[in-house]
C-alpha positions as CSV (number, residue, x, y, z in Angstrom):
1,M,71.5,139.1,174.8
2,A,68.0,138.5,173.8
3,R,66.1,141.3,172.3
4,P,62.9,142.5,174.1
5,V,59.5,141.9,172.3
6,V,58.2,145.3,171.2
7,L,54.5,145.9,170.5
8,S,54.5,148.2,167.7
9,S,50.7,148.4,167.3
10,G,48.9,151.1,169.4
11,P,45.5,149.3,169.6
12,V,47.3,146.1,170.8
13,R,49.2,148.1,173.5
14,K,45.9,149.5,174.7
15,R,44.3,146.0,174.9
16,V,47.1,144.5,176.9
17,T,47.0,147.4,179.4
18,R,43.3,147.0,180.0
19,V,43.8,143.2,180.6
20,H,46.5,144.0,183.2
21,A,44.2,146.4,184.9
22,W,41.3,144.0,185.0
23,L,43.4,141.3,186.5
24,A,44.7,143.6,189.2
25,R,41.2,144.5,190.2
26,H,39.9,140.8,190.3
27,P,42.4,138.6,192.1
28,R,39.7,135.9,192.8
29,A,39.0,135.6,189.1
30,V,42.7,135.1,188.4
31,T,42.7,132.2,190.9
32,A,39.7,130.6,189.4
33,I,41.2,130.8,185.9
34,L,44.3,129.1,187.1
35,L,42.5,126.4,188.9
36,G,40.3,125.8,185.7
37,A,43.6,125.5,183.6
38,I,45.0,123.0,186.0
39,T,41.8,121.1,186.0
40,A,41.6,121.1,182.2
41,A,45.2,119.9,182.0
42,S,44.4,117.2,184.5
43,L,41.4,116.1,182.5
44,G,43.4,116.2,179.3
45,A,46.0,114.0,180.7
46,G,43.5,111.5,182.0
47,L,41.9,111.5,178.7
48,L,45.2,110.7,177.1
49,V,45.8,108.0,179.6
50,G,42.4,106.6,178.9
51,A,42.9,106.9,175.2
52,W,46.2,105.0,175.5
53,R,44.6,102.2,177.4
54,S,41.6,102.1,175.2
55,V,43.4,102.3,171.8
56,C,45.7,99.5,172.7
57,R,43.2,96.9,173.9
58,N,43.9,94.9,170.8
59,C,47.6,95.6,170.6
60,P,49.9,92.5,170.6
61,S,51.0,91.3,173.9
62,I,54.5,90.5,175.0
63,A,53.7,86.8,174.6
64,Q,52.5,87.4,171.1
65,I,55.7,89.3,170.3
66,S,57.8,86.4,171.6
67,M,55.9,83.8,169.6
68,W,55.9,85.8,166.4
69,E,57.3,84.1,163.5
70,P,57.6,85.6,160.0
71,K,56.0,84.0,156.9
72,Q,58.5,82.3,154.8
73,S,58.2,81.2,151.1
74,S,58.6,77.5,150.3
75,K,61.3,76.7,147.8
76,I,61.3,74.0,145.0
77,Y,64.6,72.4,144.1
78,D,65.7,70.1,141.3
79,H,67.2,66.8,141.9
80,D,70.6,68.3,142.2
81,G,69.5,70.9,144.7
82,K,69.3,73.8,142.3
83,L,66.6,76.3,143.0
84,I,63.7,76.1,140.5
85,T,61.2,78.6,142.0
86,E,59.3,79.6,145.2
87,L,55.8,79.3,146.5
88,F,54.7,82.1,148.6
89,E,52.3,84.6,150.0
90,E,55.4,86.7,150.6
91,R,58.7,85.7,149.4
92,R,60.9,85.6,152.4
93,T,64.0,83.7,153.7
94,P,65.1,84.8,157.2
95,V,68.8,85.4,157.8
96,Q,70.6,85.7,161.1
97,I,72.2,89.0,161.7
98,E,75.5,87.6,163.0
99,T,76.1,86.0,159.5
100,L,76.0,89.5,157.9
101,P,78.9,91.9,157.5
102,E,78.7,94.9,160.0
103,Y,78.1,97.4,157.2
104,V,74.9,95.6,156.2
105,K,73.1,96.4,159.5
106,Y,74.7,99.8,159.8
107,A,73.4,100.7,156.3
108,F,69.9,100.4,157.8
109,V,70.6,102.2,161.0
110,S,72.3,105.1,159.3
111,V,69.3,106.0,157.0
112,E,66.3,104.7,159.0
113,D,67.2,105.3,162.7
114,K,70.6,106.7,163.5
115,R,70.1,106.6,167.3
116,F,68.7,103.1,167.2
117,Y,71.2,101.8,169.7
118,R,70.6,104.7,172.0
119,H,66.9,104.9,172.4
120,A,64.3,102.6,174.1
121,G,61.9,102.2,171.1
122,L,60.9,105.9,170.7
123,D,63.3,108.6,169.4
124,Y,61.7,111.8,171.1
125,R,64.2,114.1,169.3
126,R,63.3,112.7,166.0
127,I,59.5,112.8,166.7
128,F,59.8,116.4,167.8
129,G,62.0,117.4,164.8
130,A,59.5,115.7,162.4
131,A,56.6,117.4,164.0
132,I,58.2,120.9,163.5
133,R,59.0,120.2,159.9
134,N,55.5,119.0,159.2
135,V,54.0,122.2,160.8
136,L,56.3,124.3,158.8
137,H,55.4,122.5,155.5
138,G,51.8,122.4,156.3
139,S,51.7,118.6,155.6
140,V,53.2,115.3,156.7
141,T,56.7,115.4,154.9
142,S,58.7,113.3,157.4
143,G,58.1,110.7,160.0
144,G,59.6,110.0,163.4
145,S,59.2,106.3,163.5
146,T,62.1,104.3,164.8
147,I,63.2,100.9,163.4
148,T,61.4,99.3,166.3
149,Q,58.1,101.2,165.5
150,Q,58.4,100.2,161.9
151,L,58.9,96.6,162.9
152,A,55.8,96.8,165.3
153,R,53.7,98.2,162.3
154,N,54.8,95.4,159.9
155,M,54.6,92.6,162.3
156,F,51.1,93.1,163.4
157,E,48.4,93.9,160.8
158,N,45.9,95.1,163.5
159,I,48.0,98.1,164.2
160,G,47.1,99.5,160.8
161,F,48.8,101.8,158.3
162,E,46.6,105.1,158.5
163,Q,48.5,108.3,158.1
164,H,46.0,111.1,158.9
165,G,43.5,112.2,161.5
166,I,42.3,110.3,164.5
167,A,43.1,106.9,162.8
168,G,46.6,108.1,162.1
169,L,47.0,109.1,165.8
170,S,45.6,105.8,166.9
171,R,48.1,103.9,164.8
172,K,50.9,106.0,166.1
173,M,49.9,105.1,169.8
174,K,49.6,101.5,169.0
175,E,53.1,101.5,167.3
176,A,54.6,103.3,170.3
177,K,53.2,100.9,172.8
178,V,54.2,97.8,170.9
179,A,57.6,99.3,170.2
180,R,58.2,99.7,173.9
181,E,57.1,96.1,174.5
182,I,59.5,94.8,171.9
183,E,62.3,96.9,173.4
184,N,61.5,95.2,176.8
185,V,61.7,91.7,175.3
186,Y,64.4,91.7,172.7
187,P,68.0,93.0,172.6
188,K,68.8,95.5,170.0
189,D,70.4,93.2,167.4
190,Q,67.4,90.7,167.5
191,I,65.2,93.7,166.9
192,L,67.2,94.7,163.9
193,E,67.4,91.1,162.7
194,A,63.6,90.9,162.8
195,Y,63.3,94.2,161.0
196,I,65.6,93.3,158.0
197,N,63.9,90.0,157.7
198,Q,60.4,91.8,157.6
199,V,60.8,94.9,155.3
200,N,58.9,94.9,152.1
201,Y,60.9,95.3,148.8
202,G,57.8,95.1,146.6
203,H,57.4,92.3,143.9
204,G,56.2,90.0,146.8
205,W,59.7,90.1,148.2
206,R,60.1,90.3,151.9
207,G,63.3,90.5,153.9
208,I,66.9,91.3,153.0
209,E,67.9,87.7,152.0
210,T,65.2,87.4,149.4
211,A,65.9,90.9,148.0
212,A,69.6,90.2,147.8
213,L,69.0,87.0,145.9
214,H,66.7,88.7,143.4
215,Y,68.5,92.0,143.0
216,F,72.1,90.7,142.9
217,G,71.9,87.0,142.6
218,K,73.8,86.3,145.9
219,P,72.9,85.8,149.6
220,A,72.8,88.9,151.9
221,R,76.1,87.8,153.6
222,E,78.0,88.3,150.3
223,V,76.7,91.8,149.4
224,N,79.2,94.7,149.3
225,P,78.7,98.0,151.0
226,A,77.2,99.6,147.8
227,Q,74.7,96.8,147.6
228,A,74.0,97.0,151.3
229,A,73.2,100.7,150.9
230,M,70.9,100.0,148.0
231,L,69.0,97.4,150.1
232,A,68.7,100.0,152.9
233,A,67.6,102.7,150.5
234,A,64.9,100.7,148.8
235,V,62.8,100.1,152.0
236,N,61.8,103.7,152.2
237,A,59.7,103.3,149.0
238,P,60.3,100.1,147.1
239,G,58.3,101.2,144.1
240,R,60.1,104.4,143.8
241,Y,63.6,103.2,144.5
242,S,63.7,100.1,142.3
243,P,66.7,99.9,140.1
244,F,64.5,98.3,137.4
245,I,62.0,101.1,137.5
246,N,63.7,104.3,138.5
247,P,67.5,103.7,138.3
248,Q,68.4,107.4,138.5
249,K,66.4,108.0,141.7
250,T,67.6,104.7,143.1
251,L,71.2,105.7,142.5
252,Q,70.7,109.1,144.2
253,R,69.1,107.4,147.2
254,R,71.7,104.7,147.4
255,N,74.5,107.3,147.3
256,L,72.8,109.3,150.0
257,V,72.8,106.1,152.3
258,L,76.6,105.7,151.5
259,S,77.2,109.3,152.5
260,L,75.4,108.8,155.8
261,M,77.3,105.5,156.3
262,A,80.6,107.5,155.9
263,R,79.4,110.4,158.0
264,Q,78.5,108.1,160.8
265,Q,81.8,106.2,160.3
266,Y,80.4,102.9,159.3
267,I,82.5,102.9,156.2
268,S,85.7,104.9,155.6
269,R,85.6,108.2,153.7
270,D,88.3,107.0,151.5
271,S,86.2,104.3,150.1
272,L,83.0,106.4,149.6
273,D,83.8,107.6,146.1
274,Y,84.6,104.0,145.0
275,W,81.3,102.5,146.3
276,K,79.4,105.5,144.8
277,Q,80.7,104.4,141.4
278,T,79.5,100.9,141.7
279,P,76.7,100.2,139.1
280,L,73.2,99.2,140.0
281,P,71.7,95.8,138.8
282,E,70.0,96.1,135.5
283,T,68.2,92.7,135.5
284,R,66.6,90.5,138.1
285,S,68.5,87.5,139.2
286,G,67.4,84.0,140.8
287,A,64.2,82.3,140.3
288,D,62.3,85.5,139.6
289,V,63.7,85.8,136.1
290,G,61.0,83.4,134.7
291,S,59.7,80.0,135.3
292,V,61.8,77.3,133.6
293,A,59.3,74.4,134.1
294,P,55.9,76.0,134.9
295,Y,53.8,72.9,134.1
296,F,56.1,70.7,136.4
297,E,55.9,73.3,139.1
298,E,52.1,73.4,138.9
299,I,52.0,69.5,139.4
300,V,54.2,69.9,142.4
301,R,52.1,72.8,143.8
302,A,48.8,71.0,143.3
303,T,50.1,67.9,144.9
304,L,51.5,69.6,148.0
305,D,48.5,72.1,148.4
306,N,46.3,69.0,149.0
307,R,48.7,67.9,151.6
308,Y,49.8,71.2,153.4
309,G,47.1,73.8,152.4
310,S,48.1,77.4,153.2
311,G,51.1,76.1,154.9
312,L,52.7,75.4,151.5
313,Y,53.0,79.2,151.0
314,N,54.2,80.5,154.4
315,R,56.0,77.7,156.3
316,G,59.3,77.9,154.5
317,L,59.1,74.3,153.3
318,R,62.1,72.9,151.3
319,I,60.7,70.8,148.4
320,Y,63.1,68.5,146.5
321,T,61.9,67.2,143.1
322,T,63.1,64.9,140.4
323,L,63.4,67.6,137.8
324,D,66.8,68.2,136.1
325,L,67.1,72.0,135.2
326,E,69.7,71.4,132.5
327,M,67.5,68.6,130.9
328,Q,64.5,71.0,131.2
329,K,66.4,73.6,129.3
330,A,67.5,71.1,126.6
331,A,64.0,69.9,126.2
332,T,62.8,73.5,125.8
333,A,65.4,74.1,123.1
334,A,64.5,70.9,121.3
335,M,60.8,71.6,121.3
336,D,61.3,75.2,120.1
337,S,63.2,73.7,117.1
338,G,60.3,71.3,116.5
339,W,57.7,74.1,116.6
340,N,59.8,76.2,114.3
341,A,60.1,73.3,111.8
342,I,56.3,72.9,111.8
343,E,55.5,76.6,111.4
344,T,58.0,77.0,108.6
345,A,57.0,73.8,106.7
346,R,55.4,74.0,103.3
347,G,51.6,74.0,103.6
348,Y,51.4,75.1,107.2
349,R,48.3,77.2,107.5
350,G,47.8,77.5,111.2
351,A,48.2,80.5,113.4
352,H,51.8,81.4,114.2
353,F,52.7,81.5,117.8
354,R,54.2,85.0,117.9
355,E,51.2,86.4,116.0
356,A,48.7,84.8,118.3
357,M,50.6,85.9,121.4
358,A,50.6,89.5,120.1
359,D,46.8,89.5,119.5
360,K,45.5,91.4,122.6
361,K,41.9,90.6,121.7
362,R,42.3,86.9,121.5
363,K,40.8,84.9,124.4
364,R,43.3,83.0,126.5
365,G,42.4,79.7,127.8
366,K,42.6,76.0,127.4
367,E,42.4,75.9,123.6
368,T,45.0,77.8,121.5
369,P,45.0,78.5,117.8
370,Y,48.7,77.8,117.3
371,I,50.4,74.3,117.1
372,Q,50.9,72.9,120.5
373,G,53.0,70.1,121.9
374,S,54.3,68.2,124.9
375,F,57.5,66.7,126.1
376,I,58.3,64.3,128.9
377,A,61.7,62.9,129.9
378,M,62.1,60.4,132.8
379,D,64.5,58.0,134.2
380,P,63.0,54.7,133.1
381,T,64.3,52.8,136.0
382,T,62.9,55.0,138.8
383,G,60.1,56.9,137.0
384,D,61.7,60.1,138.0
385,V,60.5,62.9,135.8
386,R,63.5,64.9,134.6
387,A,61.9,67.3,132.2
388,L,58.3,68.2,131.5
389,I,56.7,70.6,128.9
390,G,52.9,70.7,129.0
391,G,52.3,73.3,126.3
392,R,53.9,76.2,124.4
393,N,53.2,79.0,126.9
394,F,52.0,78.4,130.5
395,R,50.6,82.0,130.9
396,D,48.5,81.8,127.7
397,S,47.2,78.2,128.5
398,K,47.7,76.4,131.8
399,F,46.2,73.2,130.4
400,N,48.9,70.5,130.7
401,R,49.0,68.5,127.5
402,A,51.6,66.1,129.0
403,T,49.4,64.8,131.9
404,Q,45.8,65.9,130.9
405,A,45.4,65.8,127.1
406,M,43.8,62.7,125.6
407,R,45.2,62.2,122.0
408,Q,45.1,59.4,119.5
409,A,48.2,57.2,120.0
410,G,48.7,56.4,116.4
411,S,51.6,53.8,115.9
412,T,53.1,54.4,119.3
413,F,50.3,51.9,120.3
414,K,51.7,49.2,118.1
415,P,54.3,47.8,120.6
416,F,51.5,46.7,122.8
417,V,50.1,44.6,119.9
418,Y,53.5,43.0,119.1
419,A,54.0,42.3,123.0
420,A,50.7,40.5,123.0
421,A,51.8,38.4,119.9
422,V,55.2,37.5,121.4
423,A,53.6,36.6,124.7
424,S,51.2,34.3,122.9
425,G,54.1,32.3,121.3
426,I,54.5,34.2,118.0
427,P,58.1,35.0,117.4
428,A,59.5,38.3,116.0
429,S,60.5,36.3,112.9
430,H,57.0,35.3,112.0
431,I,56.1,36.2,108.4
432,M,52.9,38.0,107.5
433,F,51.8,39.6,104.3
434,D,51.5,43.4,103.8
435,A,48.5,43.4,101.3
436,P,45.2,45.1,101.0
437,L,42.9,44.3,103.9
438,D,39.1,44.5,104.1
439,I,37.4,43.7,107.4
440,P,33.5,43.5,107.5
441,M,32.1,45.3,110.5
442,S,29.1,44.6,112.6
443,D,27.3,47.7,111.3
444,G,27.6,46.5,107.6
445,T,30.6,48.8,106.8
446,V,34.0,47.5,105.7
447,Y,37.2,48.6,107.5
448,S,40.2,48.9,105.2
449,P,43.3,50.1,106.9
450,K,45.9,52.0,104.9
451,N,49.6,52.3,105.3
452,Y,51.3,55.6,105.5
453,D,53.3,54.4,102.5
454,P,50.7,53.5,99.9
455,D,52.8,50.6,98.4
456,F,52.4,47.1,99.8
457,R,55.6,45.2,100.8
458,G,54.5,41.6,100.6
459,P,55.9,39.2,103.2
460,L,57.6,40.8,106.1
461,T,58.9,39.4,109.5
462,L,57.1,41.0,112.5
463,R,60.4,42.9,113.2
464,D,60.4,44.4,109.8
465,A,56.6,45.1,110.0
466,L,57.2,47.2,113.2
467,K,60.3,48.8,111.7
468,H,58.3,50.1,108.7
469,S,55.2,50.6,110.9
470,V,53.0,48.6,108.5
471,N,49.3,49.1,109.5
472,T,47.8,46.1,107.6
473,I,50.0,43.6,109.2
474,T,49.5,45.1,112.7
475,V,45.7,45.0,112.3
476,K,45.8,41.3,111.2
477,L,48.2,40.5,113.9
478,G,45.9,42.0,116.6
479,M,43.0,40.0,115.3
480,D,45.1,36.9,115.2
481,V,46.2,37.3,118.9
482,G,42.7,38.5,119.9
483,L,41.7,42.2,120.4
484,E,40.7,41.6,124.0
485,T,44.2,40.3,124.6
486,V,45.7,43.4,123.0
487,V,43.5,45.6,125.0
488,Q,44.4,43.8,128.3
489,T,48.1,44.0,127.4
490,A,47.9,47.8,127.1
491,K,46.1,47.9,130.4
492,D,48.7,45.7,132.1
493,Y,51.5,48.0,130.8
494,G,49.7,51.0,132.4
495,I,47.2,52.6,129.8
496,R,44.2,53.8,132.0
497,T,42.2,55.5,129.3
498,S,39.3,53.6,127.6
499,V,40.6,51.2,124.9
500,L,37.9,49.2,123.1
501,P,38.5,46.0,121.1
502,F,38.1,47.2,117.6
503,P,40.4,46.4,114.7
504,S,41.5,50.1,114.4
505,T,42.6,49.9,118.1
506,S,45.8,48.0,117.1
507,I,47.0,51.0,115.1
508,G,46.3,53.6,117.7
509,A,42.7,54.8,117.2
510,A,42.3,55.0,121.1
511,S,43.1,58.2,122.9
512,V,45.7,58.2,125.4
513,I,47.6,60.5,127.8
514,P,51.2,61.2,127.0
515,M,52.3,60.6,130.6
516,E,50.6,57.2,130.6
517,M,52.3,56.3,127.4
518,A,55.7,57.3,128.7
519,A,55.2,55.2,131.9
520,A,53.9,52.2,129.8
521,Y,57.1,52.4,127.8
522,T,59.2,51.9,130.9
523,V,58.0,48.3,130.8
524,F,59.9,47.8,127.7
525,A,62.9,49.7,128.9
526,N,63.0,47.8,132.2
527,A,62.2,44.3,130.7
528,G,58.8,43.9,132.2
529,V,58.9,46.4,135.2
530,R,56.7,49.4,135.1
531,A,58.0,52.5,136.9
532,E,55.4,55.0,138.1
533,P,56.0,58.8,137.3
534,R,57.6,60.5,140.3
535,Y,57.8,64.3,140.8
536,I,58.7,64.8,144.4
537,T,61.4,63.0,146.4
538,R,61.2,64.8,149.8
539,V,59.7,67.7,151.7
540,D,61.6,69.3,154.7
541,D,60.4,72.0,157.0
542,A,62.2,75.3,157.5
543,E,64.5,73.6,160.2
544,G,65.5,70.7,157.9
545,R,63.2,68.0,159.4
546,V,61.8,65.6,156.8
547,L,58.0,65.9,156.6
548,W,57.4,63.6,153.7
549,Q,59.6,61.3,151.6
550,T,58.8,59.1,148.6
551,S,60.5,56.2,147.0
552,P,60.3,54.9,143.4
553,Q,57.2,52.8,142.7
554,R,58.1,49.8,140.5
555,K,56.0,46.8,139.7
556,E,56.6,43.8,137.4
557,V,53.7,43.8,134.9
558,A,55.0,41.7,132.0
559,N,57.2,38.8,131.1
560,S,60.8,40.1,131.1
561,Q,61.6,37.9,127.9
562,V,58.6,39.3,126.0
563,A,59.5,43.0,126.9
564,A,63.1,42.6,126.0
565,I,62.2,41.1,122.6
566,V,59.8,43.9,121.8
567,R,62.4,46.4,123.0
568,D,65.0,44.8,120.7
569,M,62.4,45.2,117.8
570,M,62.2,48.9,118.6
571,T,65.9,49.3,118.3
572,T,65.4,48.4,114.6
573,V,62.8,51.1,114.3
574,V,65.4,53.8,115.5
575,N,68.4,52.5,113.8
576,N,67.0,52.0,110.3
577,G,63.3,52.3,110.3
578,T,60.6,55.0,110.6
579,G,62.5,56.4,113.7
580,Y,65.8,56.9,111.8
581,P,65.4,60.8,111.9
582,A,66.1,60.5,115.6
583,R,69.6,59.2,114.6
584,D,70.0,61.3,111.4
585,P,73.2,63.6,111.7
586,A,71.4,66.1,109.6
587,N,68.9,66.6,112.5
588,K,71.7,66.7,115.1
589,G,70.4,63.2,116.2
590,L,71.7,60.7,118.5
591,P,74.7,58.7,117.4
592,Y,74.8,55.0,117.1
593,S,77.2,54.9,120.0
594,V,74.2,55.3,122.4
595,P,71.8,52.4,122.3
596,A,68.3,53.5,121.7
597,A,64.8,52.0,121.0
598,G,61.5,53.7,120.2
599,K,58.4,54.1,118.0
600,T,57.0,56.8,115.8
601,G,53.3,57.6,115.8
602,T,51.1,59.4,113.1
603,T,47.3,59.5,113.2
604,N,44.9,59.8,110.4
605,D,45.2,63.0,108.3
606,G,48.3,63.9,110.3
607,T,46.6,65.4,113.3
608,D,48.9,64.0,115.9
609,V,52.6,63.1,115.5
610,W,54.6,61.3,118.2
611,F,57.9,59.8,119.0
612,I,58.5,57.8,122.2
613,G,62.0,56.5,122.7
614,F,64.5,55.4,125.3
615,T,68.0,54.7,126.1
616,P,69.1,52.5,129.0
617,T,69.2,55.6,131.3
618,L,66.7,58.0,129.8
619,L,63.1,57.9,128.2
620,A,61.5,60.7,126.4
621,T,58.1,61.4,124.8
622,V,57.4,64.0,122.1
623,W,54.0,64.9,120.9
624,F,52.8,67.7,118.4
625,G,49.3,68.6,117.4
626,Y,46.6,71.3,117.6
627,D,44.4,71.6,120.7
628,R,41.4,71.1,118.3
629,P,42.7,68.2,116.1
630,R,43.3,69.0,112.5
631,T,46.0,68.3,109.9
632,I,49.3,69.9,111.0
633,V,50.7,70.0,107.5
634,P,50.2,67.8,104.5
635,G,52.5,64.8,105.0
636,A,53.0,65.3,108.7
637,S,54.4,62.3,110.5
638,G,56.1,61.3,113.7
639,G,59.3,60.6,111.9
640,R,59.3,64.0,110.2
641,F,58.6,66.2,113.2
642,A,58.7,64.4,116.5
643,A,61.7,62.0,116.0
644,P,64.2,64.8,115.3
645,V,63.2,66.7,118.4
646,W,63.8,63.5,120.4
647,G,67.1,63.0,118.7
648,R,68.3,66.6,119.2
649,F,67.4,66.4,122.9
650,M,69.1,63.1,123.5
651,N,72.2,64.2,121.6
652,S,72.5,67.3,123.8
653,I,72.2,65.0,126.9
654,Y,74.8,62.4,125.9
655,I,77.0,64.1,123.3
656,G,76.6,67.8,123.7
657,D,79.1,70.4,124.9
658,K,78.4,69.5,128.5
659,P,77.0,66.0,128.6
660,E,74.5,65.4,131.4
661,L,74.7,61.6,131.2
662,P,77.6,59.2,130.3
663,T,77.0,56.9,127.3
664,P,75.3,53.8,128.7
665,A,76.1,50.2,127.9
666,T,73.5,48.4,126.1
667,W,70.6,46.5,127.7
668,T,71.3,43.2,129.4
669,L,69.1,40.5,128.1
670,P,67.0,38.3,130.4
671,E,68.3,34.8,131.1
672,G,67.0,32.1,128.8
673,L,66.5,34.1,125.6
674,L,67.9,32.4,122.5
675,A,69.8,34.4,119.8
676,I,69.5,32.5,116.5
677,Q,70.3,33.5,113.0
678,V,67.3,33.3,110.6
679,D,66.4,34.1,107.1
680,R,64.8,37.6,106.8
681,E,62.4,36.7,104.0
682,T,61.1,33.3,105.4
683,G,61.8,33.7,109.1
684,L,63.4,30.3,109.1
685,L,66.8,28.9,109.7
686,P,69.3,29.7,107.0
687,S,70.3,27.0,104.5
688,A,72.7,26.8,101.6
689,T,70.0,27.8,99.2
690,C,69.1,31.0,101.0
691,P,71.4,34.0,100.3
692,A,73.8,35.0,103.2
693,N,72.9,38.5,102.9
694,R,69.4,37.8,104.2
695,R,70.6,36.4,107.5
696,Y,70.1,38.3,110.8
697,T,70.1,37.4,114.5
698,E,66.7,37.2,116.1
699,L,65.7,36.7,119.7
700,F,63.4,33.8,120.8
701,I,61.7,32.6,123.9
702,P,62.7,28.9,124.1
703,G,60.1,26.8,122.2
704,T,59.2,29.5,119.7
705,E,62.4,29.3,117.6
706,P,62.0,28.0,114.0
707,G,62.6,24.3,113.3
708,A,62.8,24.3,109.6
709,L,65.2,25.5,107.0
710,C,64.6,28.4,104.7
711,D,64.2,26.2,101.5
712,P,61.4,28.2,99.8
713,Y,59.9,25.2,98.1
714,A,60.0,22.7,100.8
715,N,58.5,25.2,103.3
716,A,56.1,26.9,101.0
717,G,53.0,25.7,103.0
718,L,54.2,27.7,106.0
719,F,53.2,30.9,104.1
720,G,49.6,29.8,103.3
721,T,50.6,28.5,99.8
722,P,49.4,24.9,99.3
723,L,52.3,22.5,98.6
724,G,53.0,21.9,95.0
725,R,51.6,25.3,93.8
726,P,53.8,28.1,92.7
727,V,55.1,30.4,95.5
728,P,54.8,34.2,95.3
729,D,57.5,35.9,93.2
730,T,58.7,37.9,96.3
731,L,59.9,34.5,97.8
732,Q,62.1,33.8,94.8
733,K,63.9,37.2,94.8
C-alpha cells in the first residue's frame, strides 16, 4: 500500500490550510481558475498544432520521399574489371536488403531501434525514457530517435542537425513528421534498407556496402555476425568507434551490440563468446588503401568531368579503362629501381626524395628538387594505355610529366630522321662517315655536333650508325634528306610540339611530350599505322546502361615498308647497341626470346635520359630528369639509367613469376620487302674478296638494293674517293 504524503513542516501546513479555507469561501474564483486553465491548455494545444504546421512547411513531401535516391560514388575499373578507385562526393554503393544475412539487419535493429518493427515511426516509450534520463542528468545524454527518424534526418538536409533550444525542438518536429510520412509510404524492410545505405561511417564512406568493402575487403553480404555488429556499432559515432582510431572502444561497442543481438535472440547465446573473440580489422582494405595510378586516374577524372560534371561524383557511374593494375605495379617497381640507381650513383648531388618529402617547410607544387621521371606502357596495336606514371609522388606534385612535360627528345628523335631517309630511297645499308663535322650557321657561328663516344668510327652503314647512336652521321643524313622533310616526317608520325628545321633537330634538340613520343613509336611497331592513346573504353550508369563507348583510333600515316625497315634497325639497337642494357641479364633485362626494338636518348650535359622500346604486343617509354633541367649525374645516359628500367619492366611482364603476356612471335614483314645479304663495311653485295664475317642480311624496298659487289677498289668511288686514288685504311681492314 502506498504511503501517505506527510507534511512535516509547520509553516507549510499552515499555508495549505489557509489556501483550502480561501477556496471554500470563494467558489466563483475556483470556477474562473479552472476555466482559465482549460483555456490556457487549449491555447497551448493550438499553438503546438500551429507550430507543427508552420515548422514543417518546408519538410519533404511524400512525393519527394518516393523519388529520393541516394548519392552513389562512381567506380573506375581496369581493363580486367578490377576496381582501381572511386570518385565521390560521398562514397556509396547501395545494397538490397534481401541479399544480406538476417543477422546483418538485426544488428542495426538491436542497438539502434529494438522496437523498429512494432512502432509507426515514433517510439513513444523510448522518447519518454530518454526525456526522463536527460532530466535526471541535467543534459542531453540519450536520444529517442528511431531508425526511421534517423533516416529522415540523413535523407533531407533541410531538416537540420541542431541539438538544443528552439532549433533542436524544430528539428525533432520535422524528423517526426517526415518519419511518419516515410512509414506511410514504405514497408519496414525498405525503410531499413534505405537506412543502412545512408548511414555515415566517416572517411567519406556512406552505406553498409562501402563500409564493408573498406573495413573488411568484402561485400556486406559476406560479413559474419561480428563484422555486422561492428558495422552497426560504428554508426553511433564513426569517429569514436573506428577500429583504426580507437580499437579498444570499438571492441567494447561491438561486443555490446553482440550481447544485444543475443539477448534479443538474433544470434544464439552459445555463439556469443566465439564472435566476441573475433579480431577487429587493423588496416583498411579496397581502393581506399592508396591510389595505385593517380596520374592515370586524374586523366580519366578530368576527361569525364567535362562530359558529366557533378554527375561524375554522385550518379554511381561504372567507368571501364584501359589500365592494367598488374602492369601498373610492375611499372612502379621498375621506376623505383631507376630512381634508386640514380640517387645512389657516384656524383649525384641532387636532393634525395625521402629527405625532400620529410622537409615540412618545402613548398609543394609543380617543380620538385629531386629527380623526377615518367613511364608509359601501351598496347601498340590499339593505343590502350596499360600503365602510366606521371611523376614520383602525386600528392607532392600533380603535374603529369607523361602527358604535360616538354623535354628534349635527344636520340629518341633519330628514328624519324632514318625513316625520312629510307622513304627517300636511301637504304639502311648506305655508308656514311663518322668524322668531325662543322656546319656554318646563318648567324655566323659554327655548329659542330659531338658524339656521346668522343671517338670517330669512320664508315658505317645507317643501321650501325643508329645502333651506336652516332650524332655526326645523323646530322649529315638529316641535311642530305632535307630538314623540312625530317620535320614533316615527325609531324606525320604524330609529334605535335614545335619542331624547327635546324641541324640540331635531327639529334633531338626539339622539346617533345613523352606521350606523343610513345604514340609516334606505334607507327614503327605497327608498320605505318599510328594508334592514338586511349584511356577509357566504356562508361555505364548505375543500372548498367552504356552511356559512352570508345573504340581504338588507328590511322595509316607512313609507308609500311619504310616503318618496318626502321623498326628492324631498332632491333639492332636493343640486341647489341646502345639499348643493350635493356637486354642485359645483370639488369634483369628482357631475354632475346622476346623480340624487341627501341632507341635510347640522352640530351646535352645529361639533363634528360630516355628509352622508348616495344615488342609486338607492348610499348613502353621511360624518361628521367629534373623538373628544372640540369645534369643528372656525370655520364648520365639513356642506356645507363632508362634502358634497364624498361628491360626490368618487360621482363616482369613476359618472364616474371606470373607473366602478364605470352611470349609473342616476331613481327611479320610487309609484302614486297627484299632480304639480301650485304657487306657491312661497304653496304654492297658480298664477293669473294670480302670476308664472310662481314656479311649480314639487310631489308630493302625494291629498287634501293645495291647493284655492285663489295670489291673495295672497283667501287671506291661510291664512298667519295676518286677512282685511282688510295682508299681509306678502314676499308682495307
